[in-house]
LUMMIKE-227715 format. One record per atom (N, C-alpha, C): atom name; x, y, z; residue number from 1. Coordinates in steps of 0.2 Angstrom, whole numbers, always signed. Atoms other than C-alpha are relative to their C-alpha. Layout:
<kolmis>
<"CA",<X,Y,Z>,NUM>
...
</kolmis>
This chain:
<kolmis>
<"N",<-5,-2,-4>,1>
<"CA",<-1,-134,+0>,1>
<"C",<-2,+7,+3>,1>
<"N",<+3,-6,-4>,2>
<"CA",<-5,-121,+14>,2>
<"C",<+4,+6,-2>,2>
<"N",<-2,-6,+1>,3>
<"CA",<-3,-103,+11>,3>
<"C",<+4,+3,+6>,3>
<"N",<-3,-3,-5>,4>
<"CA",<+10,-94,+21>,4>
<"C",<-3,+7,+1>,4>
<"N",<+3,-6,-2>,5>
<"CA",<+1,-79,+29>,5>
<"C",<+4,+4,+4>,5>
<"N",<-3,-5,-4>,6>
<"CA",<+10,-64,+35>,6>
<"C",<-5,+5,+3>,6>
<"N",<+6,-3,-3>,7>
<"CA",<-3,-58,+47>,7>
<"C",<+2,+5,+5>,7>
<"N",<-1,-5,-5>,8>
<"CA",<-4,-42,+57>,8>
<"C",<-6,+3,+2>,8>
<"N",<+7,-1,-2>,9>
<"CA",<-19,-40,+68>,9>
<"C",<+0,+8,+3>,9>
<"N",<+0,-7,-2>,10>
<"CA",<-14,-23,+77>,10>
<"C",<+7,+2,-1>,10>
<"N",<-7,-2,+2>,11>
<"CA",<+2,-17,+68>,11>
<"C",<+2,+6,+4>,11>
<"N",<-3,-6,-3>,12>
<"CA",<+14,-4,+76>,12>
<"C",<+0,+5,-5>,12>
<"N",<-1,-4,+5>,13>
<"CA",<+16,+3,+59>,13>
<"C",<-2,-3,-7>,13>
<"N",<+2,+2,+6>,14>
<"CA",<+8,+2,+42>,14>
<"C",<+1,+6,-5>,14>
<"N",<-1,-6,+4>,15>
<"CA",<+14,+14,+28>,15>
<"C",<+2,-2,-7>,15>
<"N",<-3,+0,+6>,16>
<"CA",<+18,+16,+10>,16>
<"C",<+6,+5,-1>,16>
<"N",<-6,-4,+1>,17>
<"CA",<+35,+22,+5>,17>
<"C",<+3,-2,-6>,17>
<"N",<-4,+1,+6>,18>
<"CA",<+47,+23,-9>,18>
<"C",<+7,-1,+1>,18>
<"N",<-8,+0,+1>,19>
<"CA",<+65,+19,-14>,19>
<"C",<+1,+2,-7>,19>
<"N",<-2,-2,+6>,20>
<"CA",<+73,+28,-28>,20>
<"C",<-2,+7,-2>,20>
<"N",<+2,-7,+2>,21>
<"CA",<+71,+45,-37>,21>
<"C",<-6,+0,-4>,21>
<"N",<+6,+0,+4>,22>
<"CA",<+55,+51,-45>,22>
<"C",<+1,-2,-7>,22>
<"N",<+0,+2,+6>,23>
<"CA",<+52,+43,-61>,23>
<"C",<+3,-7,+0>,23>
<"N",<-3,+7,-1>,24>
<"CA",<+61,+27,-55>,24>
<"C",<-1,-2,+7>,24>
<"N",<+1,+2,-7>,25>
<"CA",<+54,+25,-38>,25>
<"C",<-4,-7,+0>,25>
<"N",<+4,+6,-2>,26>
<"CA",<+48,+8,-31>,26>
<"C",<-4,+1,+6>,26>
<"N",<+5,-2,-6>,27>
<"CA",<+33,+9,-20>,27>
<"C",<+0,-7,+4>,27>
<"N",<+1,+6,-4>,28>
<"CA",<+32,-3,-5>,28>
<"C",<-5,+2,+5>,28>
<"N",<+4,+1,-6>,29>
<"CA",<+19,-7,+8>,29>
<"C",<+3,-3,+5>,29>
<"N",<-4,+3,-5>,30>
<"CA",<+28,-10,+24>,30>
<"C",<-4,+0,+6>,30>
<"N",<+4,+1,-6>,31>
<"CA",<+20,-17,+40>,31>
<"C",<+5,-2,+5>,31>
<"N",<-4,+2,-6>,32>
<"CA",<+28,-19,+57>,32>
<"C",<-4,-1,+6>,32>
<"N",<+3,+2,-7>,33>
<"CA",<+23,-27,+73>,33>
<"C",<+6,-3,+4>,33>
<"N",<-6,+2,-4>,34>
<"CA",<+37,-28,+86>,34>
<"C",<+6,+0,-5>,34>
<"N",<-6,+1,+5>,35>
<"CA",<+52,-35,+76>,35>
<"C",<-2,-3,-6>,35>
<"N",<+2,+3,+7>,36>
<"CA",<+42,-43,+62>,36>
<"C",<-1,+6,-5>,36>
<"N",<+1,-5,+6>,37>
<"CA",<+43,-32,+46>,37>
<"C",<-1,-4,-6>,37>
<"N",<+2,+3,+6>,38>
<"CA",<+35,-37,+30>,38>
<"C",<+0,+6,-5>,38>
<"N",<+0,-5,+5>,39>
<"CA",<+38,-26,+14>,39>
<"C",<-2,-3,-7>,39>
<"N",<+2,+2,+6>,40>
<"CA",<+29,-29,-2>,40>
<"C",<+0,+5,-5>,40>
<"N",<-1,-5,+6>,41>
<"CA",<+32,-20,-19>,41>
<"C",<-7,+1,-3>,41>
<"N",<+6,-2,+3>,42>
<"CA",<+17,-11,-26>,42>
<"C",<+1,+5,-6>,42>
<"N",<+0,-5,+5>,43>
<"CA",<+13,-1,-42>,43>
<"C",<-2,+7,+3>,43>
<"N",<+2,-7,-2>,44>
<"CA",<+11,+18,-40>,44>
<"C",<-8,+0,+0>,44>
<"N",<+7,+0,+1>,45>
<"CA",<-7,+16,-46>,45>
<"C",<-4,-4,+5>,45>
<"N",<+3,+4,-5>,46>
<"CA",<-11,+2,-34>,46>
<"C",<+0,+4,+7>,46>
<"N",<+0,-4,-7>,47>
<"CA",<-5,+13,-19>,47>
<"C",<-5,+6,+0>,47>
<"N",<+4,-6,+0>,48>
<"CA",<-15,+28,-25>,48>
<"C",<-8,-3,+1>,48>
<"N",<+7,+3,-1>,49>
<"CA",<-31,+17,-27>,49>
<"C",<-1,-3,+7>,49>
<"N",<+0,+2,-7>,50>
<"CA",<-28,+9,-10>,50>
<"C",<-2,+6,+4>,50>
<"N",<+1,-6,-4>,51>
<"CA",<-28,+26,-2>,51>
<"C",<-7,+3,-1>,51>
<"N",<+6,-2,+2>,52>
<"CA",<-43,+31,-11>,52>
<"C",<-6,-4,+2>,52>
<"N",<+5,+4,-2>,53>
<"CA",<-53,+16,-7>,53>
<"C",<-1,+0,+8>,53>
<"N",<+0,-1,-8>,54>
<"CA",<-48,+17,+12>,54>
<"C",<-4,+6,+2>,54>
<"N",<+4,-6,-1>,55>
<"CA",<-55,+35,+12>,55>
<"C",<-7,-1,-1>,55>
<"N",<+7,+1,+2>,56>
<"CA",<-71,+30,+3>,56>
<"C",<-3,-5,+6>,56>
<"N",<+3,+4,-5>,57>
<"CA",<-74,+16,+16>,57>
<"C",<-1,+3,+6>,57>
<"N",<+1,-4,-6>,58>
<"CA",<-71,+27,+31>,58>
<"C",<-5,+5,-1>,58>
<"N",<+5,-5,+1>,59>
<"CA",<-81,+41,+24>,59>
<"C",<-7,-3,+0>,59>
<"N",<+7,+3,+0>,60>
<"CA",<-96,+29,+21>,60>
<"C",<-2,-2,+7>,60>
<"N",<+2,+2,-7>,61>
<"CA",<-95,+23,+39>,61>
<"C",<-2,+6,+4>,61>
<"N",<+2,-6,-3>,62>
<"CA",<-96,+41,+45>,62>
<"C",<-8,+1,-1>,62>
<"N",<+7,-2,+2>,63>
<"CA",<-113,+43,+36>,63>
<"C",<-5,-5,+2>,63>
<"N",<+5,+5,-2>,64>
<"CA",<-121,+27,+42>,64>
<"C",<-4,+2,+6>,64>
<"N",<+5,-2,-5>,65>
<"CA",<-136,+31,+53>,65>
<"C",<+1,-5,+6>,65>
<"N",<-1,+4,-6>,66>
<"CA",<-133,+24,+71>,66>
<"C",<+7,-3,+0>,66>
<"N",<-6,+2,+0>,67>
<"CA",<-115,+21,+67>,67>
<"C",<+4,-1,+7>,67>
<"N",<-3,+1,-6>,68>
<"CA",<-107,+14,+83>,68>
<"C",<+8,+1,+0>,68>
<"N",<-7,-1,+0>,69>
<"CA",<-89,+17,+77>,69>
<"C",<+2,+7,+0>,69>
<"N",<-3,-7,+0>,70>
<"CA",<-79,+33,+80>,70>
<"C",<+5,+0,-5>,70>
<"N",<-5,-1,+6>,71>
<"CA",<-71,+36,+63>,71>
<"C",<+2,+7,-1>,71>
<"N",<-3,-7,+1>,72>
<"CA",<-60,+51,+61>,72>
<"C",<-1,+3,-7>,72>
<"N",<+1,-3,+7>,73>
<"CA",<-64,+63,+47>,73>
<"C",<+7,+2,-3>,73>
<"N",<-7,-2,+2>,74>
<"CA",<-45,+68,+46>,74>
<"C",<+5,-5,+4>,74>
<"N",<-5,+5,-3>,75>
<"CA",<-29,+60,+51>,75>
<"C",<+2,+3,+7>,75>
<"N",<-2,-2,-7>,76>
<"CA",<-26,+60,+70>,76>
<"C",<+7,+2,+0>,76>
<"N",<-6,-2,-1>,77>
<"CA",<-11,+70,+74>,77>
<"C",<+5,-5,+2>,77>
<"N",<-5,+5,-3>,78>
<"CA",<-3,+57,+85>,78>
<"C",<+2,-6,-5>,78>
<"N",<-1,+6,+5>,79>
<"CA",<-4,+44,+70>,79>
<"C",<+4,+2,-6>,79>
<"N",<-3,-2,+6>,80>
<"CA",<+5,+55,+57>,80>
<"C",<+7,-3,+0>,80>
<"N",<-7,+4,+1>,81>
<"CA",<+21,+45,+51>,81>
<"C",<+3,+3,-6>,81>
<"N",<-4,-2,+6>,82>
<"CA",<+33,+54,+40>,82>
<"C",<+7,-3,+0>,82>
<"N",<-7,+3,+0>,83>
<"CA",<+48,+43,+44>,83>
<"C",<+1,-4,-7>,83>
<"N",<-2,+5,+5>,84>
<"CA",<+57,+33,+31>,84>
<"C",<-2,-7,+1>,84>
<"N",<+1,+7,+0>,85>
<"CA",<+54,+15,+27>,85>
<"C",<+5,-3,+5>,85>
<"N",<-5,+4,-4>,86>
<"CA",<+63,+3,+39>,86>
<"C",<+4,-4,-6>,86>
<"N",<-4,+4,+5>,87>
<"CA",<+76,-8,+30>,87>
<"C",<-5,-5,-4>,87>
<"N",<+4,+4,+4>,88>
<"CA",<+67,-16,+15>,88>
<"C",<+3,-6,-3>,88>
<"N",<-2,+6,+3>,89>
<"CA",<+68,-34,+11>,89>
<"C",<-7,-2,-4>,89>
<"N",<+6,+1,+4>,90>
<"CA",<+55,-37,-3>,90>
<"C",<-3,-7,+1>,90>
<"N",<+3,+6,-1>,91>
<"CA",<+43,-51,+2>,91>
<"C",<-3,-3,-7>,91>
<"N",<+3,+1,+6>,92>
<"CA",<+34,-51,-15>,92>
<"C",<-3,+6,-3>,92>
<"N",<+3,-5,+4>,93>
<"CA",<+27,-40,-29>,93>
<"C",<-7,-1,+0>,93>
<"N",<+7,+0,-1>,94>
<"CA",<+9,-36,-26>,94>
<"C",<-4,-1,-7>,94>
<"N",<+4,+1,+6>,95>
<"CA",<-4,-43,-39>,95>
<"C",<-7,+2,+3>,95>
<"N",<+7,-1,-2>,96>
<"CA",<-22,-44,-32>,96>
<"C",<+0,+2,+7>,96>
<"N",<+1,-2,-6>,97>
<"CA",<-28,-35,-17>,97>
<"C",<-7,+1,+2>,97>
<"N",<+7,-1,-2>,98>
<"CA",<-44,-34,-7>,98>
<"C",<+0,+4,+6>,98>
<"N",<+0,-4,-6>,99>
<"CA",<-50,-22,+6>,99>
<"C",<-8,-1,+3>,99>
<"N",<+7,+1,-3>,100>
<"CA",<-65,-25,+18>,100>
<"C",<+0,+4,+7>,100>
<"N",<+1,-3,-6>,101>
<"CA",<-72,-18,+34>,101>
<"C",<-3,-6,+5>,101>
<"N",<+2,+6,-5>,102>
<"CA",<-73,-30,+50>,102>
<"C",<-4,+4,+5>,102>
<"N",<+4,-3,-5>,103>
<"CA",<-87,-23,+61>,103>
<"C",<+2,-3,+7>,103>
<"N",<-1,+3,-7>,104>
<"CA",<-82,-35,+75>,104>
<"C",<+6,+3,+3>,104>
<"N",<-6,-3,-2>,105>
<"CA",<-65,-27,+77>,105>
<"C",<+1,+7,-1>,105>
<"N",<+0,-7,+2>,106>
<"CA",<-69,-10,+70>,106>
<"C",<+7,+2,-4>,106>
<"N",<-6,-1,+4>,107>
<"CA",<-54,-12,+58>,107>
<"C",<-1,-1,-8>,107>
<"N",<+0,+1,+7>,108>
<"CA",<-51,-11,+39>,108>
<"C",<+5,-6,-1>,108>
<"N",<-4,+6,+1>,109>
<"CA",<-44,-28,+33>,109>
<"C",<+2,+0,-7>,109>
<"N",<-3,+0,+7>,110>
<"CA",<-32,-28,+18>,110>
<"C",<+4,-6,-1>,110>
<"N",<-4,+6,+2>,111>
<"CA",<-26,-43,+9>,111>
<"C",<+3,+1,-6>,111>
<"N",<-4,-1,+6>,112>
<"CA",<-12,-43,-3>,112>
<"C",<+3,-7,-2>,112>
<"N",<-2,+6,+3>,113>
<"CA",<-7,-57,-15>,113>
<"C",<+5,+1,-5>,113>
<"N",<-6,-1,+5>,114>
<"CA",<+9,-59,-25>,114>
<"C",<-3,-1,-8>,114>
<"N",<+1,+1,+7>,115>
<"CA",<+8,-58,-44>,115>
<"C",<+1,-7,-2>,115>
<"N",<-1,+7,+2>,116>
<"CA",<+6,-75,-51>,116>
<"C",<+0,-1,-8>,116>
<"N",<-2,+1,+7>,117>
<"CA",<+13,-80,-68>,117>
<"C",<+2,-7,+0>,117>
<"N",<-2,+7,+0>,118>
<"CA",<+13,-99,-71>,118>
<"C",<+7,-1,-5>,118>
<"N",<-6,+1,+5>,119>
<"CA",<+27,-96,-85>,119>
<"C",<+6,+3,+4>,119>
<"N",<-6,-4,-3>,120>
<"CA",<+38,-85,-73>,120>
<"C",<+5,-5,+4>,120>
<"N",<-5,+4,-4>,121>
<"CA",<+54,-93,-66>,121>
<"C",<+1,+4,+6>,121>
<"N",<-1,-4,-7>,122>
<"CA",<+52,-87,-48>,122>
<"C",<+4,-3,+5>,122>
<"N",<-5,+3,-4>,123>
<"CA",<+68,-91,-40>,123>
<"C",<+0,+3,+7>,123>
<"N",<+0,-4,-6>,124>
<"CA",<+64,-78,-26>,124>
<"C",<-6,-3,+5>,124>
<"N",<+6,+2,-5>,125>
<"CA",<+48,-87,-19>,125>
<"C",<+2,-4,+5>,125>
<"N",<-2,+4,-6>,126>
<"CA",<+49,-95,-2>,126>
<"C",<-1,-7,-2>,126>
<"N",<+1,+7,+2>,127>
<"CA",<+52,-114,-3>,127>
<"C",<-1,-3,+7>,127>
<"N",<+2,+4,-6>,128>
<"CA",<+45,-127,+9>,128>
<"C",<+6,-5,+1>,128>
<"N",<-6,+5,-1>,129>
<"CA",<+56,-142,+16>,129>
<"C",<+1,-4,-6>,129>
<"N",<-1,+4,+6>,130>
<"CA",<+53,-151,+0>,130>
<"C",<+3,+4,-6>,130>
<"N",<-3,-4,+6>,131>
<"CA",<+60,-137,-11>,131>
<"C",<-6,+3,-5>,131>
<"N",<+6,-3,+4>,132>
<"CA",<+42,-132,-18>,132>
<"C",<-1,+7,+2>,132>
<"N",<+2,-7,-2>,133>
<"CA",<+36,-114,-19>,133>
<"C",<-6,+0,+4>,133>
<"N",<+5,-1,-5>,134>
<"CA",<+25,-109,-5>,134>
<"C",<-4,+6,-2>,134>
<"N",<+4,-6,+1>,135>
<"CA",<+10,-98,-9>,135>
<"C",<+0,+5,+6>,135>
<"N",<+0,-5,-6>,136>
<"CA",<+10,-82,+2>,136>
<"C",<-5,+5,-1>,136>
<"N",<+4,-6,+0>,137>
<"CA",<-1,-67,+6>,137>
<"C",<+2,+4,+6>,137>
<"N",<-1,-5,-5>,138>
<"CA",<-1,-52,+17>,138>
<"C",<-7,+2,+3>,138>
<"N",<+7,-2,-3>,139>
<"CA",<-16,-49,+29>,139>
<"C",<+2,+5,+6>,139>
<"N",<-1,-5,-5>,140>
<"CA",<-16,-33,+39>,140>
<"C",<-7,+3,+2>,140>
<"N",<+6,-3,-3>,141>
<"CA",<-30,-26,+50>,141>
<"C",<+2,+6,+3>,141>
<"N",<-2,-6,-2>,142>
<"CA",<-29,-8,+53>,142>
<"C",<-6,+4,+4>,142>
<"N",<+5,-4,-3>,143>
<"CA",<-39,+2,+66>,143>
<"C",<-2,+7,-4>,143>
<"N",<+3,-5,+5>,144>
<"CA",<-49,+17,+58>,144>
<"C",<+5,+6,+0>,144>
<"N",<-5,-6,+0>,145>
<"CA",<-36,+31,+64>,145>
<"C",<+6,-2,-4>,145>
<"N",<-5,+2,+4>,146>
<"CA",<-22,+21,+57>,146>
<"C",<-1,+0,-7>,146>
<"N",<+2,+0,+7>,147>
<"CA",<-31,+18,+41>,147>
<"C",<+0,+7,-3>,147>
<"N",<+0,-7,+3>,148>
<"CA",<-34,+37,+39>,148>
<"C",<+7,+3,-1>,148>
<"N",<-7,-3,+0>,149>
<"CA",<-16,+41,+43>,149>
<"C",<+4,-3,-6>,149>
<"N",<-3,+4,+6>,150>
<"CA",<-11,+27,+30>,150>
<"C",<-2,+3,-6>,150>
<"N",<+3,-3,+6>,151>
<"CA",<-22,+35,+17>,151>
<"C",<+3,+7,-2>,151>
<"N",<-3,-6,+0>,152>
<"CA",<-15,+52,+20>,152>
<"C",<+7,+0,-3>,152>
<"N",<-7,+1,+2>,153>
<"CA",<+3,+47,+19>,153>
<"C",<+1,-2,-7>,153>
<"N",<+0,+3,+6>,154>
<"CA",<+0,+37,+4>,154>
<"C",<-1,+5,-6>,154>
<"N",<+2,-5,+5>,155>
<"CA",<-8,+51,-6>,155>
<"C",<+6,+5,-1>,155>
<"N",<-6,-4,+0>,156>
<"CA",<+7,+62,-1>,156>
<"C",<+6,-3,-4>,156>
<"N",<-6,+4,+4>,157>
<"CA",<+20,+49,-7>,157>
<"C",<-2,+0,-7>,157>
<"N",<+1,+1,+7>,158>
<"CA",<+11,+46,-23>,158>
<"C",<+1,+7,-4>,158>
<"N",<-1,-7,+3>,159>
<"CA",<+10,+65,-26>,159>
<"C",<+7,+3,+0>,159>
<"N",<-7,-3,+0>,160>
<"CA",<+28,+68,-23>,160>
<"C",<+5,-2,-5>,160>
<"N",<-4,+2,+5>,161>
<"CA",<+34,+61,-39>,161>
<"C",<+1,+6,-5>,161>
<"N",<-2,-5,+5>,162>
<"CA",<+39,+70,-55>,162>
<"C",<-6,+5,-1>,162>
<"N",<+6,-4,+2>,163>
<"CA",<+29,+86,-59>,163>
<"C",<-2,-1,-7>,163>
<"N",<+3,+1,+7>,164>
<"CA",<+18,+86,-74>,164>
<"C",<+1,+7,-4>,164>
<"N",<+0,-5,+4>,165>
<"CA",<+20,+97,-89>,165>
<"C",<-7,+4,-1>,165>
<"N",<+6,-4,+1>,166>
<"CA",<+7,+111,-90>,166>
<"C",<-3,+0,-7>,166>
<"N",<+2,+0,+7>,167>
<"CA",<+6,+109,-109>,167>
<"C",<-3,-6,-2>,167>
<"N",<+2,+6,+2>,168>
<"CA",<+5,+91,-112>,168>
<"C",<-3,-5,+5>,168>
<"N",<+3,+4,-6>,169>
<"CA",<+1,+83,-95>,169>
<"C",<+5,-6,+1>,169>
<"N",<-5,+5,-1>,170>
<"CA",<+16,+71,-96>,170>
<"C",<+5,+2,+5>,170>
<"N",<-5,-1,-5>,171>
<"CA",<+29,+69,-82>,171>
<"C",<+6,+3,-3>,171>
<"N",<-6,-3,+2>,172>
<"CA",<+44,+80,-83>,172>
<"C",<+6,-3,+4>,172>
<"N",<-6,+3,-3>,173>
<"CA",<+60,+71,-80>,173>
<"C",<+5,+5,+3>,173>
<"N",<-6,-4,-2>,174>
<"CA",<+75,+78,-70>,174>
<"C",<+5,+2,-5>,174>
<"N",<-4,-1,+5>,175>
<"CA",<+85,+77,-85>,175>
<"C",<-3,+4,-6>,175>
<"N",<+3,-4,+5>,176>
<"CA",<+73,+87,-96>,176>
<"C",<-7,-3,-2>,176>
<"N",<+6,+2,+2>,177>
<"CA",<+57,+85,-105>,177>
<"C",<-1,+2,-8>,177>
<"N",<+2,-2,+7>,178>
<"CA",<+52,+85,-124>,178>
<"C",<-8,-1,+0>,178>
<"N",<+7,-1,+0>,179>
<"CA",<+34,+91,-124>,179>
<"C",<-3,-2,-7>,179>
<"N",<+4,+2,+5>,180>
<"CA",<+22,+82,-135>,180>
<"C",<-7,+3,+0>,180>
<"N",<+7,-3,-1>,181>
<"CA",<+8,+94,-137>,181>
<"C",<-5,-4,-4>,181>
<"N",<+6,+4,+4>,182>
<"CA",<-9,+86,-142>,182>
<"C",<-1,+4,-6>,182>
<"N",<+1,-3,+6>,183>
<"CA",<-13,+90,-160>,183>
<"C",<-8,+3,+0>,183>
<"N",<+6,-4,+0>,184>
<"CA",<-28,+102,-163>,184>
<"C",<-5,-3,-5>,184>
</kolmis>
């Protein structure tokens, strides 16, 4: 059965955002091109790692001798996006992801696949005409400036969660915190 690919070659917007309060936030990777919007749920750690790896790839490209690509060292001001997520309709919850560089288009290529669990009763998965589950994936190509802005915003979103306790290092909830000091 063919995989349903949500493909964005030159997206108008690609961001990570959250819904919910710190400590109970759901992270979403949202991509938009024209009227097409796809939102996939991610773990906080996936979001943080994705931003880190994007910056690593871009930083490596800058150091390549004879590099023909104009890779910004920081976020271009015109690409800063601090807006809220568009209306979220979750397409799938992210499992595996891959990140690569495409020198032919000078873009980072992100692939995201849903969590697969053969025992799960997945009533939310898209169905084909025969009523069978259709495998799907998200494929996003990001120009270098967009990728740098994406990584910066993602780091800020991840860092905007609950503060950590200076004594034990665990998150402090809005309704209080019982500190569990490490034993000496």
